[in-house]
N, C-alpha and C positions, 0 to 999 in steps of 0.2 A: 504494500499500499504506500509506503514511504517513497519507493522508487517511482510509482505512478504519479504521486503528488509532485515530485521533483520534475518529472518529464512534463507535466502539464504546466507547471510554473515556467519552465524553460521555454516551452512552446508559446505560451502567452507573451512572454517577454519578447521573443523573436517576432511575433505577429504584430504586436501593438507598440513596439518601440518607435518613438517619434524623432529620435536623433539618428543621424547617419554619418558614416565616414565621409571624408571629403570626396572620394570617388563616386559616392552615391548621391551627392548633393545636386540639386537642380541648379541651373544657371543663375536664377534669382537668388538662391541661397548663397552661392559662391560669391556673387557680386555684393550681396548684403554685408559680407564680412568686411568690405571696405569702410562701411559706416563705423564699425566698432574699432577698426585699425586707426581711424582718425583720433580716437580717444586714447587708446593704449599705446600707440606708437607715435602719436603726434603727426601723422601723415595727413595733413589737411587736404592735399591734392587728391587723396583717395575719395573724398566726397564728390569730386567731379565725375567720378566713375559710377556713382550710385544714386545721387540726388539730382533731380531736375533743378534748374537754376531758381525757379520760383516755388521750390518745395514749401509745403505748408506743414508746420508742426503744431499740433494742438497741445495746449498746456505747456508752452515754452518755458524754459528756465528763466529765473529772474535776470534781467539784463541782456537776454538773448534777442537779437534783431531778427528781422524777417528773411526768409529764404535760405538758400544754401550758404550765402555769404554770412548771414547772421550766425549760423552755427560755426562756420570757420572762425569768426571773430570771438565766439564764446569759449571755444575749446582752449585757447591759451589762458584764459582766465582761470579755468579749472587747473590747468597745468601749473600756474603760478601759486595756487592755493594748496595743491596736494602733490607731494612727491610720490614716486613709485606707483603712480595711478595706473590701475589695470581694469580693463573691462573684459570679463569673460563670458562668452555666450554658453549657456548651459543647455538650451534646448531651442530648436527651431521647428515650428509647425507651419506647414504650407497648405493653403486651401485656395485653389484658383489663383488670382493675382494678389493674394494677401499672405504675408508671412508674419507670424507672431514669434517674437523672440523673448525668452526668459533668460535673464542674465544677472550676474553679480558684478558689482564694481567695488573697488577697494583702493586704499592708498593711506598716506600719512599726512596729517594736517600740518603743513610746513610753511604756510603763508596765510595772510588774511583771507578770510571767507565770510561773506555776508556781514561784514563789520566785526568779526571775531578774530583776534590775534591768534597767530599760530600757537598750537599747544604741543605739537610733536606726537599727538595721539593717533594710533592707527584706527581705521574703520572698515567695515564691510557692509554693503547694503544691497538691496535687490532692485531689479527693474523689469518692467514688462513693456515691450514696444509692439505696436501693430502697424506694420508697414504695407502700404498699398502701391503696387507696381503698375506701370503702364505696359503697353505691348512691346516696347523697346527694352524692357528690363530695368527701367529706372524708377526709383521711388518718387511718387508724386506728393504723398502726404503721409504723416505718421502721427499716431496717437501714442503717447507714452506716459508712463507713471514710474517715477523714480522715488525711492524712499529716502528723501533728503532729511526727513525728521530723524531717522535712524542715524544718519551721518552726524547731524547736529548733536544728538544725545551722546554718541560715542566720543566725539571730540570735546565734550564738556561745554557746549555752547547753549544749552537749554537751562533756563532758570527753573529750578524745581521748587 
């Protein structure tokens, strides 16, 4: 019975797994990795490969301007506030022209952030992004939710 249970669990995992190796990724998933490389690697030009120029982001970050250039201008502000910043994509789920990304971002508070002086404290937080692609494989708009409250709590910036 234990062997049968293990087999069923392994089969279910194989059938319902939502993440794939790079060889199994769709072109849109591969291209989407440019979005996260802009944060982790500071490769702002990578955004030109994945976002249309007048890309729309819903729930933009504080201080973030409009379009692709607005994000390009925002990322250096993040880099100035957090050293060893990393954005790790945990899971990608694709349905038609939409990809949902579940990810984790982390770093160390090494510069002023939202009026709070550097604390040297590390943080880890979660994010969910819903990216909508056009027929050319470019993201036209994104809905996102990042847990900046968790960041503020971990760096000691919330008054309790």
